[in-house]
N, CA, C and O atoms as a Tinker XYZ file with bonds, in Angstrom:
   352  protein
     1  N     94.806000   98.261000  105.508000    73     2
     2  CA    94.062000   98.593000  106.854000    64     1     3
     3  C     93.243000   97.562000  107.400000    63     2     4     5
     4  O     92.485000   97.801000  108.340000    81     3
     5  N     93.345000   96.344000  106.841000    73     3     6
     6  CA    92.798000   95.329000  107.382000    64     5     7
     7  C     93.022000   95.035000  108.892000    63     6     8     9
     8  O     92.132000   94.522000  109.570000    81     7
     9  N     94.201000   95.363000  109.383000    73     7    10
    10  CA    94.542000   95.216000  110.593000    64     9    11
    11  C     93.810000   95.897000  111.565000    63    10    12    13
    12  O     93.894000   95.446000  112.708000    81    11
    13  N     93.021000   97.005000  111.353000    73    11    14
    14  CA    92.170000   97.816000  112.010000    64    13    15
    15  C     90.621000   97.432000  111.967000    63    14    16    17
    16  O     89.764000   98.022000  112.626000    81    15
    17  N     90.373000   96.353000  111.095000    73    15    18
    18  CA    88.902000   96.093000  110.935000    64    17    19
    19  C     88.284000   95.794000  112.245000    63    18    20    21
    20  O     87.285000   96.406000  112.623000    81    19
    21  N     88.852000   94.872000  112.946000    73    19    22
    22  CA    88.137000   94.550000  114.373000    64    21    23
    23  C     87.832000   95.772000  115.283000    63    22    24    25
    24  O     86.798000   95.923000  115.933000    81    23
    25  N     88.858000   96.594000  115.229000    73    23    26
    26  CA    88.772000   97.719000  115.959000    64    25    27
    27  C     87.517000   98.676000  115.611000    63    26    28    29
    28  O     86.699000   99.051000  116.450000    81    27
    29  N     87.497000   99.002000  114.271000    73    27    30
    30  CA    86.352000   99.571000  113.681000    64    29    31
    31  C     85.177000   98.997000  113.983000    63    30    32    33
    32  O     84.298000   99.645000  114.550000    81    31
    33  N     85.021000   97.725000  113.644000    73    31    34
    34  CA    83.645000   96.982000  113.893000    64    33    35
    35  C     83.389000   97.272000  115.509000    63    34    36    37
    36  O     82.370000   97.887000  115.821000    81    35
    37  N     84.181000   96.892000  116.385000    73    35    38
    38  CA    83.931000   97.070000  117.854000    64    37    39
    39  C     83.383000   98.427000  118.030000    63    38    40    41
    40  O     82.287000   98.514000  118.584000    81    39
    41  N     84.022000   99.570000  117.614000    73    39    42
    42  CA    83.685000  100.872000  117.824000    64    41    43
    43  C     82.204000  100.980000  117.389000    63    42    44    45
    44  O     81.378000  101.277000  118.252000    81    43
    45  N     81.822000  100.770000  116.168000    73    43    46
    46  CA    80.575000  100.855000  115.614000    64    45    47
    47  C     79.559000  100.020000  116.380000    63    46    48    49
    48  O     78.428000  100.473000  116.555000    81    47
    49  N     79.919000   98.773000  116.862000    73    47    50
    50  CA    78.832000   97.909000  117.448000    64    49    51
    51  C     78.614000   98.342000  118.777000    63    50    52    53
    52  O     77.526000   97.989000  119.233000    81    51
    53  N     79.484000   99.142000  119.681000    73    51    54
    54  CA    79.491000   99.587000  121.018000    64    53    55
    55  C     79.147000  101.028000  121.079000    63    54    56    57
    56  O     78.371000  101.433000  121.945000    81    55
    57  N     79.602000  101.706000  120.337000    73    55    58
    58  CA    79.384000  103.359000  120.393000    64    57    59
    59  C     80.410000  103.924000  121.161000    63    58    60    61
    60  O     80.387000  105.150000  121.267000    81    59
    61  N     81.416000  103.228000  121.790000    73    59    62
    62  CA    82.384000  103.732000  122.759000    64    61    63
    63  C     83.233000  104.835000  121.977000    63    62    64    65
    64  O     83.180000  104.887000  120.748000    81    63
    65  N     83.984000  105.678000  122.692000    73    63    66
    66  CA    84.908000  106.660000  122.221000    64    65    67
    67  C     86.259000  105.854000  121.842000    63    66    68    69
    68  O     86.632000  104.794000  122.346000    81    67
    69  N     86.889000  106.590000  120.860000    73    67    70
    70  CA    88.238000  105.947000  120.393000    64    69    71
    71  C     89.238000  105.829000  121.646000    63    70    72    73
    72  O     89.830000  104.764000  121.816000    81    71
    73  N     89.390000  106.663000  122.326000    73    71    74
    74  CA    90.216000  106.604000  123.571000    64    73    75
    75  C     89.711000  105.420000  124.630000    63    74    76    77
    76  O     90.533000  104.741000  125.246000    81    75
    77  N     88.518000  105.275000  124.751000    73    75    78
    78  CA    88.168000  104.130000  125.440000    64    77    79
    79  C     88.356000  102.813000  124.929000    63    78    80    81
    80  O     88.716000  101.876000  125.642000    81    79
    81  N     88.083000  102.706000  123.510000    73    79    82
    82  CA    88.529000  101.445000  122.816000    64    81    83
    83  C     89.804000  101.305000  122.995000    63    82    84    85
    84  O     90.190000  100.197000  123.370000    81    83
    85  N     90.688000  102.265000  122.800000    73    83    86
    86  CA    92.147000  102.069000  122.785000    64    85    87
    87  C     92.745000  101.375000  124.081000    63    86    88    89
    88  O     93.659000  100.552000  124.108000    81    87
    89  N     92.034000  101.884000  125.135000    73    87    90
    90  CA    92.434000  101.622000  126.458000    64    89    91
    91  C     92.078000  100.271000  127.025000    63    90    92    93
    92  O     92.522000   99.844000  128.091000    81    91
    93  N     91.254000   99.637000  126.242000    73    91    94
    94  CA    90.636000   98.228000  126.625000    64    93    95
    95  C     91.732000   97.142000  126.986000    63    94    96    97
    96  O     92.655000   96.943000  126.196000    81    95
    97  N     91.652000   96.549000  127.991000    73    95    98
    98  CA    92.483000   95.342000  128.408000    64    97    99
    99  C     91.610000   94.190000  128.485000    63    98   100   101
   100  O     90.397000   94.331000  128.638000    81    99
   101  N     92.183000   93.021000  128.384000    73    99   102
   102  CA    91.393000   91.839000  128.459000    64   101   103
   103  C     90.802000   91.713000  129.749000    63   102   104   105
   104  O     89.752000   91.080000  129.862000    81   103
   105  N     91.385000   92.272000  130.799000    73   103   106
   106  CA    90.700000   92.257000  132.254000    64   105   107
   107  C     89.341000   93.064000  132.321000    63   106   108   109
   108  O     88.506000   92.912000  133.212000    81   107
   109  N     89.232000   93.944000  131.255000    73   107   110
   110  CA    88.088000   94.607000  131.231000    64   109   111
   111  C     86.762000   93.913000  130.859000    63   110   112   113
   112  O     85.686000   94.497000  130.982000    81   111
   113  N     86.868000   92.656000  130.404000    73   111   114
   114  CA    85.823000   91.937000  129.818000    64   113   115
   115  C     85.480000   90.900000  130.746000    63   114   116   117
   116  O     86.280000   90.464000  131.574000    81   115
   117  N     84.186000   90.461000  130.605000    73   115   118
   118  CA    83.738000   89.376000  131.508000    64   117   119
   119  C     84.313000   88.140000  130.992000    63   118   120   121
   120  O     84.712000   88.105000  129.828000    81   119
   121  N     84.403000   86.975000  131.866000    73   119   122
   122  CA    85.170000   85.778000  131.485000    64   121   123
   123  C     84.601000   85.337000  130.088000    63   122   124   125
   124  O     85.392000   85.056000  129.188000    81   123
   125  N     83.240000   85.273000  129.889000    73   123   126
   126  CA    82.689000   84.899000  128.657000    64   125   127
   127  C     82.649000   85.837000  127.456000    63   126   128   129
   128  O     82.137000   85.509000  126.386000    81   127
   129  N     83.218000   87.028000  127.687000    73   127   130
   130  CA    83.106000   88.121000  126.694000    64   129   131
   131  C     81.880000   88.833000  126.281000    63   130   132   133
   132  O     81.793000   89.536000  125.274000    81   131
   133  N     80.904000   88.590000  127.164000    73   131   134
   134  CA    79.588000   88.994000  126.798000    64   133   135
   135  C     79.335000   90.492000  127.343000    63   134   136   137
   136  O     78.364000   91.140000  126.953000    81   135
   137  N     80.093000   90.905000  128.097000    73   135   138
   138  CA    80.236000   92.287000  128.690000    64   137   139
   139  C     81.709000   92.906000  128.924000    63   138   140   141
   140  O     82.749000   92.302000  129.189000    81   139
   141  N     81.521000   94.093000  128.771000    73   139   142
   142  CA    82.903000   94.972000  128.880000    64   141   143
   143  C     82.745000   96.152000  130.069000    63   142   144   145
   144  O     81.679000   96.746000  130.236000    81   143
   145  N     83.642000   96.344000  130.669000    73   143   146
   146  CA    83.872000   97.700000  131.637000    64   145   147
   147  C     84.505000   98.642000  130.869000    63   146   148   149
   148  O     85.591000   98.501000  130.307000    81   147
   149  N     83.666000   99.784000  130.859000    73   147   150
   150  CA    84.308000  100.925000  130.459000    64   149   151
   151  C     84.486000  101.827000  131.317000    63   150   152   153
   152  O     83.475000  102.294000  131.841000    81   151
   153  N     85.777000  102.330000  131.710000    73   151   154
   154  CA    85.899000  103.248000  132.800000    64   153   155
   155  C     87.266000  103.784000  132.534000    63   154   156   157
   156  O     87.747000  104.457000  133.445000    81   155
   157  N     88.002000  103.607000  131.428000    73   155   158
   158  CA    89.343000  104.127000  131.383000    64   157   159
   159  C     89.390000  104.727000  129.964000    63   158   160   161
   160  O     88.488000  104.355000  129.213000    81   159
   161  N     90.303000  105.601000  129.475000    73   159   162
   162  CA    90.575000  106.058000  128.334000    64   161   163
   163  C     91.924000  106.381000  128.167000    63   162   164   165
   164  O     92.614000  106.547000  129.173000    81   163
   165  N     92.451000  106.506000  126.949000    73   163   166
   166  CA    93.866000  107.006000  126.663000    64   165   167
   167  C     93.821000  108.093000  125.809000    63   166   168   169
   168  O     93.216000  108.097000  124.737000    81   167
   169  N     94.567000  109.184000  126.354000    73   167   170
   170  CA    94.259000  110.550000  125.584000    64   169   171
   171  C     95.400000  110.549000  124.499000    63   170   172   173
   172  O     96.183000  109.602000  124.435000    81   171
   173  N     95.476000  111.592000  123.675000    73   171   174
   174  CA    96.272000  111.642000  122.683000    64   173   175
   175  C     97.776000  111.547000  122.797000    63   174   176   177
   176  O     98.502000  111.370000  121.818000    81   175
   177  N     98.258000  111.688000  124.178000    73   175   178
   178  CA    99.374000  111.633000  124.665000    64   177   179
   179  C     99.992000  110.258000  125.271000    63   178   180   181
   180  O    101.104000  110.069000  125.764000    81   179
   181  N     98.940000  109.383000  125.079000    73   179   182
   182  CA    99.041000  107.956000  125.472000    64   181   183
   183  C     99.080000  107.721000  126.983000    63   182   184   185
   184  O     99.633000  106.752000  127.503000    81   183
   185  N     98.349000  108.839000  127.738000    73   183   186
   186  CA    98.262000  108.751000  129.046000    64   185   187
   187  C     96.879000  108.100000  129.379000    63   186   188   189
   188  O     95.860000  108.512000  128.825000    81   187
   189  N     96.852000  107.091000  130.279000    73   187   190
   190  CA    95.673000  106.487000  130.641000    64   189   191
   191  C     95.002000  107.287000  131.803000    63   190   192   193
   192  O     95.664000  107.740000  132.736000    81   191
   193  N     93.710000  107.429000  131.698000    73   191   194
   194  CA    92.911000  108.463000  132.596000    64   193   195
   195  C     91.432000  108.095000  132.675000    63   194   196   197
   196  O     91.030000  107.218000  131.911000    81   195
   197  N     90.529000  108.714000  133.576000    73   195   198
   198  CA    89.166000  108.251000  133.542000    64   197   199
   199  C     88.539000  108.701000  132.240000    63   198   200   201
   200  O     89.119000  109.406000  131.415000    81   199
   201  N     87.335000  108.245000  132.126000    73   199   202
   202  CA    86.656000  108.379000  130.803000    64   201   203
   203  C     86.222000  109.984000  130.721000    63   202   204   205
   204  O     86.355000  110.635000  131.757000    81   203
   205  N     85.773000  110.567000  129.680000    73   203   206
   206  CA    85.440000  111.995000  129.645000    64   205   207
   207  C     84.276000  112.185000  130.428000    63   206   208   209
   208  O     84.092000  113.365000  130.729000    81   207
   209  N     83.387000  111.337000  130.874000    73   207   210
   210  CA    82.318000  111.716000  131.621000    64   209   211
   211  C     82.676000  111.317000  133.128000    63   210   212   213
   212  O     81.896000  111.688000  134.005000    81   211
   213  N     83.693000  110.657000  133.441000    73   211   214
   214  CA    84.196000  110.103000  134.539000    64   213   215
   215  C     83.208000  109.089000  135.141000    63   214   216   217
   216  O     83.385000  108.821000  136.330000    81   215
   217  N     82.160000  108.464000  134.474000    73   215   218
   218  CA    81.536000  107.561000  134.775000    64   217   219
   219  C     81.866000  106.208000  134.184000    63   218   220   221
   220  O     81.974000  106.081000  132.965000    81   219
   221  N     82.031000  105.173000  135.033000    73   219   222
   222  CA    82.318000  103.907000  134.397000    64   221   223
   223  C     80.955000  103.224000  134.190000    63   222   224   225
   224  O     79.970000  103.538000  134.858000    81   223
   225  N     80.941000  102.286000  133.245000    73   223   226
   226  CA    79.768000  101.554000  132.771000    64   225   227
   227  C     80.217000  100.129000  132.373000    63   226   228   229
   228  O     81.337000   99.959000  131.891000    81   227
   229  N     79.394000   99.144000  132.561000    73   227   230
   230  CA    79.405000   97.842000  131.967000    64   229   231
   231  C     78.380000   97.648000  130.906000    63   230   232   233
   232  O     77.173000   97.765000  131.119000    81   231
   233  N     78.877000   97.364000  129.821000    73   231   234
   234  CA    77.991000   97.183000  128.603000    64   233   235
   235  C     77.824000   95.965000  128.084000    63   234   236   237
   236  O     78.858000   95.315000  127.930000    81   235
   237  N     76.689000   95.409000  127.733000    73   235   238
   238  CA    76.648000   94.085000  127.111000    64   237   239
   239  C     76.990000   94.213000  125.578000    63   238   240   241
   240  O     76.745000   95.176000  124.852000    81   239
   241  N     77.611000   93.029000  125.245000    73   239   242
   242  CA    77.986000   93.014000  123.814000    64   241   243
   243  C     77.291000   91.891000  122.973000    63   242   244   245
   244  O     76.969000   90.777000  123.385000    81   243
   245  N     77.115000   92.426000  121.650000    73   243   246
   246  CA    76.176000   91.339000  120.775000    64   245   247
   247  C     77.157000   90.164000  120.471000    63   246   248   249
   248  O     78.378000   90.229000  120.613000    81   247
   249  N     76.432000   89.049000  120.020000    73   247   250
   250  CA    77.095000   87.776000  119.776000    64   249   251
   251  C     78.352000   87.895000  118.711000    63   250   252   253
   252  O     79.409000   87.266000  118.767000    81   251
   253  N     77.958000   88.862000  117.737000    73   251   254
   254  CA    78.800000   89.060000  116.622000    64   253   255
   255  C     80.254000   89.562000  117.081000    63   254   256   257
   256  O     81.321000   89.245000  116.555000    81   255
   257  N     80.052000   90.456000  118.230000    73   255   258
   258  CA    81.268000   90.940000  118.664000    64   257   259
   259  C     82.076000   90.039000  119.693000    63   258   260   261
   260  O     83.303000   90.062000  119.790000    81   259
   261  N     81.201000   89.219000  120.472000    73   259   262
   262  CA    81.761000   88.164000  121.434000    64   261   263
   263  C     82.485000   87.085000  120.483000    63   262   264   265
   264  O     83.544000   86.593000  120.872000    81   263
   265  N     81.952000   86.720000  119.284000    73   263   266
   266  CA    82.832000   85.767000  118.284000    64   265   267
   267  C     84.062000   86.375000  117.908000    63   266   268   269
   268  O     85.109000   85.728000  117.951000    81   267
   269  N     84.020000   87.681000  117.507000    73   267   270
   270  CA    85.156000   88.246000  117.166000    64   269   271
   271  C     86.380000   88.521000  118.196000    63   270   272   273
   272  O     87.568000   88.604000  117.886000    81   271
   273  N     85.838000   88.641000  119.442000    73   271   274
   274  CA    86.797000   88.765000  120.632000    64   273   275
   275  C     87.409000   87.352000  120.780000    63   274   276   277
   276  O     88.621000   87.160000  120.877000    81   275
   277  N     86.491000   86.402000  120.789000    73   275   278
   278  CA    87.090000   85.009000  120.924000    64   277   279
   279  C     88.033000   84.600000  119.890000    63   278   280   281
   280  O     88.937000   83.819000  120.187000    81   279
   281  N     87.902000   85.085000  118.617000    73   279   282
   282  CA    89.106000   84.844000  117.789000    64   281   283
   283  C     90.469000   85.784000  117.958000    63   282   284   285
   284  O     91.590000   85.517000  117.525000    81   283
   285  N     90.103000   86.825000  118.625000    73   283   286
   286  CA    91.389000   87.732000  118.792000    64   285   287
   287  C     92.119000   87.344000  120.167000    63   286   288   289
   288  O     93.338000   87.483000  120.267000    81   287
   289  N     91.415000   86.903000  121.118000    73   287   290
   290  CA    92.072000   86.603000  122.355000    64   289   291
   291  C     92.926000   85.438000  122.332000    63   290   292   293
   292  O     92.430000   84.324000  122.165000    81   291
   293  N     94.188000   85.605000  122.489000    73   291   294
   294  CA    95.284000   84.581000  122.484000    64   293   295
   295  C     94.865000   83.467000  123.637000    63   294   296   297
   296  O     94.239000   83.778000  124.650000    81   295
   297  N     95.225000   82.370000  123.387000    73   295   298
   298  CA    95.031000   81.297000  124.511000    64   297   299
   299  C     95.814000   81.512000  125.829000    63   298   300   301
   300  O     95.365000   81.182000  126.927000    81   299
   301  N     96.970000   82.066000  125.641000    73   299   302
   302  CA    97.839000   82.292000  127.042000    64   301   303
   303  C     97.810000   84.022000  127.045000    63   302   304   305
   304  O     98.864000   84.648000  127.163000    81   303
   305  N     96.694000   84.604000  126.925000    73   303   306
   306  CA    96.734000   86.125000  127.157000    64   305   307
   307  C     97.081000   86.443000  128.414000    63   306   308   309
   308  O     96.891000   85.659000  129.344000    81   307
   309  N     97.654000   87.688000  128.577000    73   307   310
   310  CA    97.758000   88.440000  129.854000    64   309   311
   311  C     96.734000   89.290000  130.056000    63   310   312   313
   312  O     96.530000   90.126000  129.176000    81   311
   313  N     95.909000   89.273000  131.191000    73   311   314
   314  CA    94.852000   90.390000  131.443000    64   313   315
   315  C     95.184000   91.594000  131.285000    63   314   316   317
   316  O     94.249000   92.388000  131.176000    81   315
   317  N     96.362000   92.047000  131.230000    73   315   318
   318  CA    96.843000   93.509000  131.173000    64   317   319
   319  C     97.195000   93.869000  129.753000    63   318   320   321
   320  O     97.387000   95.053000  129.479000    81   319
   321  N     97.300000   92.872000  128.769000    73   319   322
   322  CA    97.412000   93.124000  127.412000    64   321   323
   323  C     96.250000   94.002000  126.826000    63   322   324   325
   324  O     95.079000   93.922000  127.195000    81   323
   325  N     96.710000   94.813000  125.907000    73   323   326
   326  CA    95.686000   95.604000  125.271000    64   325   327
   327  C     94.912000   94.595000  124.139000    63   326   328   329
   328  O     95.398000   93.693000  123.457000    81   327
   329  N     93.644000   95.056000  124.200000    73   327   330
   330  CA    92.814000   94.236000  123.137000    64   329   331
   331  C     93.006000   94.630000  121.675000    63   330   332   333
   332  O     92.746000   93.863000  120.747000    81   331
   333  N     93.461000   95.830000  121.529000    73   331   334
   334  CA    93.565000   96.591000  120.219000    64   333   335
   335  C     94.939000   97.232000  120.108000    63   334   336   337
   336  O     95.025000   98.452000  119.968000    81   335
   337  N     95.892000   96.548000  120.159000    73   335   338
   338  CA    97.289000   97.234000  120.236000    64   337   339
   339  C     97.456000   97.767000  118.933000    63   338   340   341
   340  O     96.784000   97.332000  117.997000    81   339
   341  N     98.334000   98.713000  118.782000    73   339   342
   342  CA    98.846000   99.377000  117.532000    64   341   343
   343  C     99.755000   98.381000  116.717000    63   342   344   345
   344  O    100.187000   97.343000  117.216000    81   343
   345  N     99.979000   98.729000  115.584000    73   343   346
   346  CA   100.833000   97.769000  114.633000    64   345   347
   347  C    102.270000   97.715000  115.374000    63   346   348   349
   348  O    102.778000   96.601000  115.497000    81   347
   349  N    102.909000   98.759000  115.839000    73   347   350
   350  CA   104.051000   98.724000  116.203000    64   349   351
   351  C    104.203000   98.455000  117.661000    63   350   352
   352  O    105.325000   98.393000  118.164000    81   351
């Protein structure tokens, strides 16, 4: 289950819903990774849609999460790539 550790830590640190965390792409983060835009969600059928409340928000991230994201983000990342992709 170690593959999912960063995902679980991110969810606990931010309080965002599972579908919102699954929908995150690198383009949703500020360049320095200190904030994230939450405005999309992925439902159980894998369809990208607006959040449950339909309200987008930008939330600040704690330094521990910034460091974790710095470790996760590839040097040559595509802004469209998912931050927390599934194993397959």
